[in-house]
C-alpha positions in Angstrom: 194.3 140.4 82.5 195.4 142.8 79.9 193.0 145.2 78.2 192.0 143.9 74.8 191.9 140.2 75.7 188.9 138.2 74.7 187.1 135.8 77.0 188.3 132.9 74.9 191.9 134.0 74.9 193.1 130.9 76.8 194.0 127.4 75.6 191.3 125.9 77.8 188.0 127.7 78.3 185.6 126.1 80.9 182.0 127.2 80.6 179.8 126.3 83.6 176.9 127.4 85.7 173.6 126.1 87.1 171.5 124.0 84.7 169.2 126.0 82.5 171.1 129.3 82.5 172.2 129.1 78.9 175.8 127.9 79.3 175.6 125.7 76.3 174.6 128.7 74.1 177.4 130.7 75.6 179.9 127.9 74.9 178.8 127.6 71.3 178.9 131.4 70.9 182.4 131.6 72.3 183.6 129.0 69.8 181.9 130.9 67.0 183.5 134.1 68.2 187.0 132.6 68.4 186.5 131.1 64.9 185.6 134.5 63.6 189.0 135.7 64.9 190.7 133.0 62.8 191.4 130.6 65.7 191.2 126.8 65.5 188.6 125.7 68.0 187.5 122.4 69.6 184.1 122.6 71.1 183.6 119.9 73.7 180.7 118.8 75.8 181.0 116.7 79.0 178.3 114.1 79.0 177.7 110.7 80.5 176.8 108.9 77.3 178.0 109.3 73.7 174.7 108.0 72.5 172.8 111.0 73.9 171.7 113.9 71.7 174.1 116.8 71.9 172.5 120.2 72.3 175.9 121.8 72.0 177.0 120.2 68.7 173.4 120.7 67.5 174.1 124.4 67.2 176.4 123.3 64.3 174.0 120.9 62.8 175.4 117.7 64.4 173.0 116.8 67.3 173.8 113.1 67.0 177.4 112.7 65.8 178.7 109.1 65.5 181.7 107.8 67.5 184.0 109.3 70.1 186.6 111.1 68.0 186.4 114.8 67.2 184.4 115.7 64.1 184.5 118.7 61.8 181.7 121.1 62.5 182.7 124.1 60.4 185.8 125.8 59.1 188.4 125.7 62.0 185.8 124.3 64.4 185.7 120.7 65.5 183.4 119.1 68.1 183.5 116.2 70.5 181.7 114.7 73.4 183.8 113.9 76.4 182.5 110.8 78.1 183.9 108.6 80.9 183.8 105.6 78.6 185.9 107.3 75.9 188.4 108.3 78.5 188.6 104.8 79.9 189.2 103.5 76.4 192.0 105.9 75.8 193.6 105.0 79.1 193.4 101.2 78.4 194.8 101.7 74.9 197.8 103.6 76.3 198.3 101.0 79.1 197.9 98.0 76.9 199.7 99.6 73.9 196.9 98.3 71.7 193.7 99.9 70.6 192.3 96.5 69.7 192.8 95.1 73.2 191.3 98.2 74.7 188.2 98.0 72.5 187.9 94.3 73.4 188.1 95.1 77.2 185.6 97.9 76.9 183.1 95.5 75.4 182.9 93.8 78.8 179.7 94.7 80.4 181.1 93.9 83.9 184.1 96.1 83.3 182.0 99.0 82.1 179.7 98.7 85.1 182.7 98.8 87.4 184.3 101.8 85.7 181.1 103.8 85.8 180.0 102.8 89.3 183.3 102.9 91.2 183.9 106.2 93.1 185.8 108.8 91.1 186.3 106.5 88.1 183.8 108.3 85.8 185.5 111.6 86.6 189.0 110.1 86.0 187.8 108.9 82.6 186.5 112.4 81.7 189.6 114.1 82.9 191.9 111.6 81.1 190.1 112.3 77.8 190.3 116.1 78.4 194.0 115.9 79.0 194.4 113.8 75.8 192.5 116.4 73.8 194.7 119.3 75.2 197.7 117.6 73.7 196.3 118.1 70.2 196.3 120.8 67.6 193.7 123.4 68.6 194.3 127.0 69.6 191.3 126.8 72.0 189.4 124.0 73.6 186.0 125.3 74.8 184.3 122.9 77.2 180.6 123.0 78.2 180.9 121.6 81.7 178.0 119.9 83.6 175.9 121.8 86.1 177.5 123.4 89.2 177.9 120.4 91.5 179.3 118.1 88.8 181.6 120.8 87.5 183.1 121.4 91.0 183.5 117.6 91.5 185.4 117.3 88.2 187.9 120.1 88.9 188.4 119.0 92.5 189.2 115.4 91.4 192.9 115.8 90.6 193.9 116.8 94.1 191.8 113.9 95.6 193.4 111.3 93.3 196.9 112.6 93.7 196.7 112.0 97.5 196.4 108.3 96.7 198.3 107.8 93.4 201.8 108.8 92.6 202.1 111.5 89.9 204.6 109.4 87.9 202.3 106.6 86.7 200.1 106.6 83.7 197.0 107.7 85.5 198.8 109.8 88.1 200.8 111.5 85.4 197.7 112.4 83.4 195.9 113.6 86.5 198.8 115.8 87.4 198.9 117.1 83.8 195.2 117.9 84.2 195.7 119.7 87.5 198.4 121.8 86.0 196.2 122.8 83.1 193.1 123.5 85.1 195.0 125.8 87.6 197.3 127.6 85.2 196.1 131.2 84.7 198.0 131.5 81.4 196.4 128.4 80.0 192.9 128.2 81.5 190.0 130.5 82.2 186.5 129.6 83.5 183.4 131.5 82.4 180.5 131.3 84.9 177.0 131.8 83.4 174.0 132.8 85.4 170.5 134.4 85.0 169.0 137.7 86.5 167.2 135.8 89.2 168.0 135.7 92.9 168.9 132.0 93.3 170.9 131.6 90.0 172.9 134.7 90.8 173.7 133.4 94.3 174.7 130.0 93.0 176.8 131.6 90.3 178.7 133.7 92.9 179.1 130.6 95.1 180.4 128.6 92.1 183.0 131.4 91.3 184.1 131.2 94.9 184.3 127.4 94.8 186.4 127.5 91.6 188.7 130.1 93.1 189.3 127.9 96.2 190.4 125.1 93.8 192.7 127.6 92.1 190.8 127.5 88.8 191.1 131.0 87.3 187.7 132.6 86.5 188.0 135.1 83.7 184.4 136.3 83.5 180.9 136.0 84.8 178.0 136.3 82.3 174.6 137.5 83.3 172.5 135.9 80.6 169.0 136.9 79.3 168.8 140.2 81.0 165.3 141.7 80.2 165.2 145.4 79.1 163.4 147.7 81.5 161.5 150.3 79.6 161.1 152.8 82.5 163.4 155.4 84.0 164.2 155.3 87.8 161.6 158.1 88.4 158.9 156.2 86.3 159.7 153.0 88.1 159.2 154.6 91.5 155.9 156.2 90.4 154.6 153.0 88.9 155.6 151.0 92.0 153.8 153.4 94.3 150.7 153.4 92.1 150.6 149.6 92.0 151.0 149.3 95.7 148.0 151.6 96.1 145.9 149.3 94.0 146.7 146.0 95.7 143.1 144.9 95.7 142.6 145.8 92.1 145.9 145.0 90.3 146.7 146.6 87.0 147.3 144.7 83.8 151.0 144.1 83.5 151.7 144.2 87.3 153.2 140.7 87.3 155.5 141.5 84.4 156.6 144.7 86.0 157.4 142.9 89.3 159.4 140.3 87.3 161.4 143.1 85.7 162.0 144.6 89.2 163.3 141.3 90.5 165.6 141.0 87.5 167.0 144.5 88.3 167.5 143.5 91.9 169.3 140.3 90.8 171.5 142.3 88.4 172.4 144.7 91.2 173.4 141.7 93.4 175.4 140.3 90.4 177.3 143.6 89.9 178.0 144.0 93.6 179.0 140.3 94.1 181.4 139.7 91.2 184.9 140.1 92.8 187.6 142.4 91.5 189.6 140.9 88.7 186.6 138.9 87.3 184.9 140.7 84.4 181.1 141.1 84.3 179.3 140.6 81.0 175.6 141.2 80.6 173.7 139.7 77.6 170.2 140.9 77.0 167.2 138.7 76.5 166.6 137.8 72.9 163.2 137.9 71.3 161.3 134.7 72.1 160.6 134.2 68.3 164.4 134.0 67.6 165.5 130.4 67.0 168.5 128.9 68.9 170.8 129.1 65.9 170.2 132.8 65.5 170.6 133.4 69.2 174.0 131.7 69.2 175.1 133.8 66.2 173.9 137.0 67.9 175.7 136.2 71.2 178.8 135.1 69.3 178.9 138.4 67.4 178.3 140.3 70.7 181.0 138.5 72.6 183.6 139.5 70.0 183.0 143.1 71.2 183.8 142.2 74.8 187.3 143.1 76.0 188.5 142.0 79.4 190.3 144.3 81.8 187.7 147.0 82.1 186.4 147.1 85.7 183.0 148.4 84.6 180.3 145.9 83.6 180.3 145.1 79.9 176.8 145.1 78.4 176.7 143.4 75.0 173.7 144.2 72.8 173.2 141.8 69.9 
């Protein structure tokens, strides 16, 4: 990666991580940062049902958008929810050469139950819709992927399907196109988000390794919500010794101090574990009184300052 590149400087940006780590905020912030650079962005959320409320699009004031097509969120920013059903509808429309017939077929409850229950069919629908969107007009497609296990399942799907189907048919061709996009380092980059806690950091590192095994290029790992430690190393050591000496009569603030110590340990594990070639980005914890919209704006502004290619950890301070 050349120095000066931004995290979103790929056609397809996949944002993933364990549930609850803030990946949706990071995805929205990346879209906002790319928009600020004058890019045309599609912000996409992978979800099971289009009727669900969208936390991602809610950052742009559209928590319950109508329909399956992309909608305008802001200047140069569109949003869409990628669902299995929408992908199945697109496939049937292409196969039948008729959107009307596809819509009629998708109104069949029995067909819908089959498509959503049959092994791999939901993922095929999701991938088909993603491939269709990549053929469109945006500079960047930023995708908020499901939590770790589902994300790995989705990106591993193409190889599984192509062992069974020829790559020349309608489904096989789209799956091959999806595989080519997901694994092309010049087109795609994944961003793995984690928290300064032992288990999320371990899962984040394992996710990076899993993506690498599937040849999905990981551009950056983000340590989100890192609390600021107010003490120097000498002060920390002195406080730790003092607290240990008063185990039977704990001081006020001991629990918070220990939480900060665990966060520092997790950050050390994060910094040591991120492999060479994958950039480390650390985003500090925002004030709890800050609303989600303001947090997204702060993080988006901070991410514009991040340039890839520097081997040292990048700490962004909104």
